[in-house]
N, C-alpha and C positions, 0 to 999 in steps of 0.2 A: 448518617454521615455519607454513606454510599449514594443515597438518593440525592443529596445536595451536590455531591461530586458529579453525578450524572447530569444533573440540571446545568451545572457550570460547563461541563463538556459540550452539551448541546448548544448552550448560549454562545460559547466561544466559537464553535464551528460555524454556526449560522451567521454570527456577526462577521467572521472572517470572510465568508463567501459574499455577504452583503457588501462589505467594503471593497472587495475585489471587483464585484459587478458594478458598483458605483463608479469606480475609477475607470474601468474599461468602457462602460456606456457613456460616461462623461467625455472621455477622450474621443470616442468615435463620433459623438454628436457635435462636439466642438469642431472636429475636422470637417464634418459634413457641412456645418454652418459656414465655416471659413471658405469652403469650396463654393458655396452659393454666393458669398460676397465677392470672391475673387473672379468668378466667372461673370458676374454681373458688372463688376468694375471693368473687366476686360472689354466687354461689349460697349459700355459707356465711353471708355477711352477711345475706342475706334470711332464712335459717333462724334466725340469732342474734337478729334483730329481732322474730321472731314465735314465740319460745319453742320452737324446734325444729320448726316446721311451716311449710308454704307457705301464704301467705294465699289465701283464696278471694275473687277479685275478678272482676267481670264485665269481659270484654275483655282479661283477662290482666294482666301487670305493666305499670306505668307506665314511660315512657321515662326512662332515667337521665339525670341532668344531665351536661352536657359538662364534663369535667375539664380541667385544664391539660395533661395528657398526651394531646393531641388525636390523636396517631398511634395510640396504643393504643385510644382510643375508636373510631376508624375500623376498627381490626382486630378489635375485640371486638363480637360481635353483641348485640342487645337480648335481654333475658330472654324466652324463649318462653313462651307460655301452656301449652305441653305440658311445661314443665320439671318440674313437680311429679310427672308420671307417668314421666318419663325418668330422674330422679335417684334414686340409691340412697345412703342415708345412715343413720347411727345416732348416738345421743347417749348420753353418760354423765355423770351428776351426782356430784360428790364433795363431801364436807363440808370444812370448814376444816381438819380433821385429816388429810384425804387418804383418808378412807374412802368407798367407793362406796355411794351411797344409792339410786341408781336407774339402770337401763339400758334403753334403748329401741332394739330391733333389729327393730322391726316393718316397717321399710322396706328391709330388706336380707336376702338369703338366704345370702350368702357368709360372714357373721360371726355367731357365736353369742354368747351372753352372756359366757361365760368369756373368749373372745378379746377382746371389747370391753373387759372389765375389765382384762385384761393391757395393752392399749394405753393405757388411761386411767391406770393406775398407773405405767406407764413414763413417760408425759408429765407426770405430776404432779411427779415428781422432777426433771424438766428445767425449765430456765428459758425454753424456747421458748414463744412465744404462738401461733405458727402455723408451718406447714411440712408435710412429708410424713412419714408413717410407713407403710412398705410401699407399697401403691398407694392410700393414702387421704390426702386433704388434710384438715387439722384446723385449728381455731381454738379458743382458750380464751376463755371469757366469765364474768365475775363476776356472780353473781345472788344478791343478799341474803346475802353471806358464803359461799355455796357457789360451786363452780367447775363450770361446764358446758363440756364438751368436745364439739364437734360434728365428726363425721367424714363426709367426702364421698367416695364411691367414684369414683376418677379412672382406673380401669383402662383404659377405652376411650381416654380422652384421652392417657394416658401411652403406650399401645400405638401410637396414631397418631403421637405425637411420635417414638418410637423408630423406627418404620417409616420415617418421613420422613427421620430422621437417617441411617439405613442407606442408603436410596435415594440421598440426596444425596452420601454418601461414594462409593458405587459409580459414580454418574454422573460425579462429579468425577474419579475414577480413570480411568474410561473416556475422559473428555475429555483428561486428561493424556497417556494413551497415544496418543490420536489426534493431539494437538498435537506430541508428541515424534516421531511418525512423519512428520508433515508437515514439521516443521522439519528432520528428518534428510534427507528427500528434497529439500527446497528449498534446504538450506544449500549444496549443490554449485552450484546456480544462482547463489546470492548471492555465494559465494566465487570464482566463476569469473573475474570481472574482476580481483579482487585477485591471484589466482593467475597470471593472464596477465601482469599488470603486474610481479609479482615475478619471474616467469621471464624476462621481457624485461630486467629490471634485472640479474639474474645473468648472462644471456647477454651483455649490454653490458659488464659488468665483465670477463668472461672474454675476449671478443673484443678489447676495448680494451687489456687487459693484453698479449695476444699482439701486437697491433699496435704497442704502445709498446716492446716488447722490441727490435724491429728498429732503430728510430732510436737507442735507448740503446746498443745494441751498436756501431752505426756511430760514435756520439759517443765511446764508450770507445776504439774502435780509432784514431780520429783523434787523440784525446788522447795515446794511446801513441806515435803517429808524431811528434806535436809535441814530446813529451817527449824523444824520441830526438834531435830536431834542436836543441831549445832547452836541453836539460839537465834533470836531475831537480829542480833547485833553483827552478824557476819556480813561484811560489805560485799563479798563475792556473790553471795546468794541474793542479796538485794539487787545487785547489778543484773544478775541473770533474770530475775523476775521483771525488772524494769524493761530490759531488752525484749523479753517475751511479750510484754504488754504492748510495746511499740510495734513489733512485728504482727501481732494479732490485729491491732487497729489498722495498720497499713493493709493487711490482707483483706479485711472487711471493706475498707474504702475502695480497693481495686475491684473487688467483686461487685460492689454497689455501682461504681462508675461504669463497669462493663455492661451491667444490666440497664443502666440509665441510657446508654448510647445505642441501645437496640432501636430498631425502626419503630416498634410499638412497645415501649417499656410497660411492664406490668405494674400499674399504679391504680389506686382507688380514687377516682375523681368524684368528689362530693362537694356540695355547697357548705362552707364553713365560715365562721366570723373571723376574717383575716385580721381585723384590728385587735381583737382579743388575743389571738395567737401571737402576734408580733409583740404586743405589750408584755405578755407573760414571758416570752423568750428573752426580751430585753431586760426584764427584771433580774434574771439570773446572772446577768453580766454587770449589774450595778455595783454589787459588792466587790467584784474582782477589780473594777475600775477604781473604786474607792481605795482598795488596798494598794494599788499601784500609783495612787495620788494623781489620777487622771480625771478630767471632766467628761462626763457622759450625759449627753442631752438626747431626749427622745421626744419626737413630735409625730404622732400617729393620728391620721384623720379618722374620726369615729365612724362606726357603722359601715365599714368596708367589708364586703363579702367576696369570696373567690371560689370558683369551681375548680378544685384541684386536689392533690394529695396533701393532706394536712401534715403528715410526718415529713414529707420531702420539703415542703415550704419551711417547716420549723428548722430542718437541717440547713436549708439555704440561709436563713437569717442567722443561725448560729455560726456558720462558716464565715459569713461576712463580718459579724461582730468580733469573732475570735481573731480574724485576720487584722482587723482595725486595731484591736488591743495589742496584739503582738508587735506590729510594725509602726505604731505611733511613737513619737518621741517622748522623752521623759517629761512628766507633768503636761502631757499633750491633751488635746481635745478630740473626743469622738462624738459623733452625732448620728442618730438614726431618724430618717424622715420618710414617712409613707403617705402617699396621696393618690387620688384618682386622676387619670388623664384620659378623657374620652371614655373608651370602652376598655381601657387598660389600667393597671395599678403599677405605680412606680415606687420602688424601694431604693432609697439612697442611703449609703453608709459613707460617712466622711471621717477622715482622721488626719491630723497633722503629722508631719514626719520631718526628720532631719534633712533628707534629700530624696527626691523622686526622679528617677531617670525616665524622662518622658518618651525617649526613643524605645524603651522596653515595655511600654504599657500594653502593646498588642500581644505580648508573650505571657502576660500574667496568668492567663487561663490555660496555658499549656501544661501538660502533665510534668510533674517533678521540677517545674521551673521555680527557682528561688530568686527573688529580686535582691535580697540582702544576704548573700552567701556567708558573710562574716558572722551572722547571728544564728546560723543553723543550730548550733549546740544550745543556744539560749532559748530559742522559740520552741524547739522540739517538733516542728512540723515536718511534712514530707514534700510539700510543694504540689499536693494533689487536691487540696480543699477547694480552690477556686475552679478547678476542672469539674468537680462535682457540682458546684454552684451553677456553672455554665450549663451542664447537662440537665439539671433540674429546671432551669429557666426555659431552655429549649423544649423540654418535655411539656411545659405549660404554654406552648405557643408564644414564647417570649424571647427576649434577648438580654444580654448582659454586657456592660462595657465599663472601661476604666478611663478616667480623665484626671488631669492635674492642671490647675489653673496657674500656679506659680512655681512649681517644682518643689514645693515644701508642704504639699498636702495631696491627698489622694481621695477621689470620690468614685465609688463603684456603684453603678446604677443598674438595677434589674427591673425590666419592664415585663410584666406578666399579663397575658390576655385573660379576659373574663368571659 
């Protein structure tokens, strides 16, 4: 239990850090990309306003007016006076029919006239007015019936963006590994008080159980002596013996459950014929089902073997069948089905019922939980049997679950590893 709790703590901590890093890195890279786009569009707008040329002004470009997107204004620098010498761009003019009338590639060396025409003709057929083509940012502008497409070389900006993206991913992964390592080391320290408390609880249950056995044995012996003196018809003595029997059974179950929930329960794992064990165990419930006028069907796949503790598995089957008989409706149906599934063995116990609360199915395996509290006195159980069944299944590298298809039946499935 503590081991599983520790694993959950590590998983939740690492997942939380991962989600936070994803949000932060995504936001930073989105802002970075937006800045690349806005800076490129700012340059293209200057070119579009001045017929494909940078204006010659003393003192450089004027300060841009502050827009409503103040955050991006703060992140985007002013247009530098050196921008005309740093920028590489080309323009293509097309007629209203889409024919190229002029190409200006004098400000770029990486693109020749034919390549510029190919880009322009491709964008002419597209409905986009701005965007990226290869490493070039473009905008379209109408000019007296013609269409002028301006291209800006953004190779350096895109390269910087990609480098930052990769670095942020690598740094985030490194941070994730570091956090996972720290959480793994510190989780032992965090879980230590919980583990100590849990160990004390198990120790208390075991010690108290053994201590309770002695007075119960004495009470049972005294009741036997009184029964010899007063006769067997004394209802008070019968009640004392019945309650002592119940307390003795409950004490044994609590001690057994405490031992089963240990990290390495003391069990004898041997190969045994599972099909034969299940068939023999089910036969002992056939007569009980017949007395209660209930239908009991058994379907066991032959020649199934399992490496496990035979006594524990027998107890698991007995608990599931006993639970099905107790909580099935009058003249109901109980069925036991066992079959192999890959490298596992599935044990299904089905029973009809008057009503099954599907919202409470997850609590069936909790200690002392009773689904039908109104029948406590009739069934005589303690609400601890299914907890033992769960512990046995987990000790055999398996799991157990409860489902209800229609709210009027219950199916408990135990999957055991082989």
